[in-house]
C-alpha positions in Angstrom: 0.0 0.0 0.0 2.7 2.5 1.0 4.8 1.6 -2.1 1.8 2.1 -4.5 1.0 5.4 -2.8 4.6 6.6 -3.2 4.6 5.6 -6.9 1.3 7.4 -7.4 2.6 10.5 -5.6 5.7 10.5 -7.7 3.8 10.1 -11.0 1.3 12.8 -9.9 4.1 15.2 -9.1 5.5 14.8 -12.6 2.1 15.8 -14.1 0.8 18.1 -11.4 3.7 19.7 -9.4 3.0 20.7 -5.8 -0.1 18.5 -5.7 -0.1 18.2 -1.9 0.6 21.9 -1.4 -2.1 22.9 -3.8 -4.8 21.3 -1.6 -7.6 23.3 -3.3 -7.1 21.1 -6.3 -9.2 18.4 -4.7 -10.2 16.8 -8.0 -6.6 16.2 -8.9 -5.8 14.7 -5.5 -8.6 12.2 -5.9 -7.7 11.6 -9.5 -4.0 10.9 -8.8 -4.0 9.5 -5.2 -7.5 8.2 -4.7 -10.3 9.0 -2.4 -8.8 7.4 0.7 -5.6 9.5 0.4 -7.7 12.7 -0.2 -9.8 12.0 2.9 -6.7 11.6 5.0 -4.9 14.7 3.5 -8.1 16.9 3.9 -8.5 15.7 7.5 -5.0 16.7 8.4 -5.2 20.1 6.7 -8.6 20.8 8.3 -7.1 19.9 11.8 -4.1 22.1 11.2 -6.4 25.1 10.2 -8.6 24.5 13.2 -5.6 24.4 15.5 -4.3 27.7 14.2 -7.8 29.2 14.6 -8.1 27.8 18.1 -4.8 29.4 19.1 -5.9 32.9 18.0 -6.7 35.2 20.9 -8.8 38.3 21.1 -6.1 39.7 23.4 -3.9 40.2 20.2 -6.6 42.4 18.6 -5.5 45.7 20.2 -1.9 45.3 18.9 -3.2 44.4 15.4 -5.5 47.4 15.4 -2.6 49.7 16.6 -0.4 48.4 13.8 -3.1 48.9 11.2 -3.7 52.5 12.3 0.0 53.3 12.3 0.5 51.8 8.8 -2.7 52.9 7.1 -2.1 55.2 4.2 -4.2 58.3 3.9 -6.7 58.7 1.1 -5.0 60.0 -2.1 -6.7 63.3 -2.8 -5.9 62.9 -6.5 -8.4 60.0 -6.7 -10.9 61.0 -4.0 -14.4 61.2 -5.5 -13.1 61.0 -9.1 -15.8 58.5 -10.2 -18.7 60.0 -8.4 -21.8 59.9 -10.6 -20.0 57.8 -13.2 -20.2 54.2 -14.4 -17.1 52.4 -13.2 -15.8 49.3 -14.9 -13.0 47.5 -13.1 -11.1 45.1 -15.4 -8.7 42.8 -13.6 -6.6 40.6 -15.9 -4.9 37.5 -14.5 -1.6 36.5 -16.1 -1.3 39.7 -18.1 1.8 41.8 -18.3 1.8 45.6 -18.7 4.4 45.5 -21.5 1.7 44.1 -23.8 -0.2 47.4 -23.7 0.6 49.3 -27.0 2.9 46.5 -28.1 2.9 45.7 -31.8 4.1 42.5 -33.5 4.8 42.8 -37.2 2.8 46.1 -37.2 -0.3 44.5 -35.5 -1.4 45.6 -32.1 -1.3 42.8 -29.6 -4.2 44.2 -27.5 -6.1 46.7 -29.7 -9.3 46.8 -27.4 -7.3 47.2 -24.2 -5.1 49.8 -25.9 -8.3 51.9 -26.6 -9.4 51.6 -23.1 -6.0 52.3 -21.7 -5.5 55.4 -23.8 -8.9 56.9 -23.0 -8.6 60.0 -20.9 -11.3 58.7 -18.5 -9.3 55.6 -17.8 -7.4 55.1 -14.6 -4.8 52.4 -14.8 -2.5 51.0 -12.1 0.7 49.4 -13.2 2.1 49.1 -9.6 0.0 46.1 -8.6 1.3 43.3 -6.4 2.3 40.3 -8.5 0.6 37.4 -6.9 2.6 34.2 -7.4 1.4 32.1 -4.5 -0.6 29.0 -4.7 -4.0 30.7 -4.5 -3.2 32.9 -7.5 -6.6 33.5 -9.0 -8.7 33.7 -5.9 -6.0 35.5 -3.8 -5.5 38.1 -6.6 -9.2 38.7 -6.7 -9.1 39.1 -2.9 -6.2 41.6 -3.1 -8.1 43.7 -5.7 -11.4 43.7 -3.7 -10.0 44.1 -0.1 -6.4 45.3 -0.4 -5.2 42.3 1.7 -2.6 39.7 0.7 -3.1 36.0 0.4 -1.4 33.2 2.3 2.1 31.9 1.8 0.7 28.4 1.2 -2.7 27.4 -0.3 -5.6 29.5 -1.3 -6.8 32.0 1.1 -10.5 31.2 0.6 -10.0 27.5 0.7 -7.8 27.6 3.8 -9.9 30.1 5.9 -13.3 29.0 4.4 -15.2 31.8 6.0 -16.1 34.8 3.9 -17.1 37.3 6.7 -13.6 38.3 7.4 -13.3 40.8 4.5 -14.9 44.0 3.5 -14.8 44.1 -0.3 -15.2 47.0 -2.7 -18.4 45.3 -4.1 -19.9 45.3 -0.6 -19.1 49.0 -0.2 -20.9 49.7 -3.4 -24.0 47.9 -2.2 -24.1 49.9 1.1 -24.3 53.0 -1.0 -27.1 51.5 -3.1 -25.0 51.3 -6.2 -25.5 48.5 -8.7 -22.5 46.2 -9.1 -21.8 42.9 -10.9 -18.8 40.7 -11.1 -18.3 38.4 -14.0 -15.5 35.8 -13.4 -14.2 34.0 -16.4 -14.9 30.6 -15.0 -17.9 29.2 -13.2 -18.5 30.0 -9.6 -17.1 26.7 -8.4 -13.6 27.6 -9.5 -11.4 27.6 -6.4 -14.6 27.9 -4.4 -15.0 31.5 -5.5 -18.5 32.8 -6.1 -19.6 35.8 -8.3 -19.9 38.8 -6.0 -23.4 39.7 -7.2 
């Protein structure tokens, strides 16, 4: 049994590197290692997450709040209220590099539609955005955009924490001001346990 598991793990790592670190890829774990191995791995990960949560203390909250207040950046007056009364479209592209904007290959624009948006005087573009390269790339990058917080060093933030009430998103802020907002992810809502923010 142990030998076959080791062989399966070795073969799975050649096809899907970091399989055991990427625990949110549950279908792959079952596919490569079997349901029994997945159940054991998921049980260990859940126990570890619960242990960390159990060790958290509300006594640490004042120190965290103090750090947050000391390191909170003031509102940039250049952007304050800039979109008031306007329709706002946020386009967040995963695995896209800034150098592609306005780039031409053999005289053809690589991103003609994005170039039009980017060059429009009403467009605000940010090229100094944190490059998320962790294991929860897609969902953690969405979280950074919506909340301004970073993901985890290992695993997907939403899969590991599994509770959504921790974060105040931009979309939720829009709703409190009775503004209409919709989010259209490129994949179905089941992808990395993310859900459309509608």
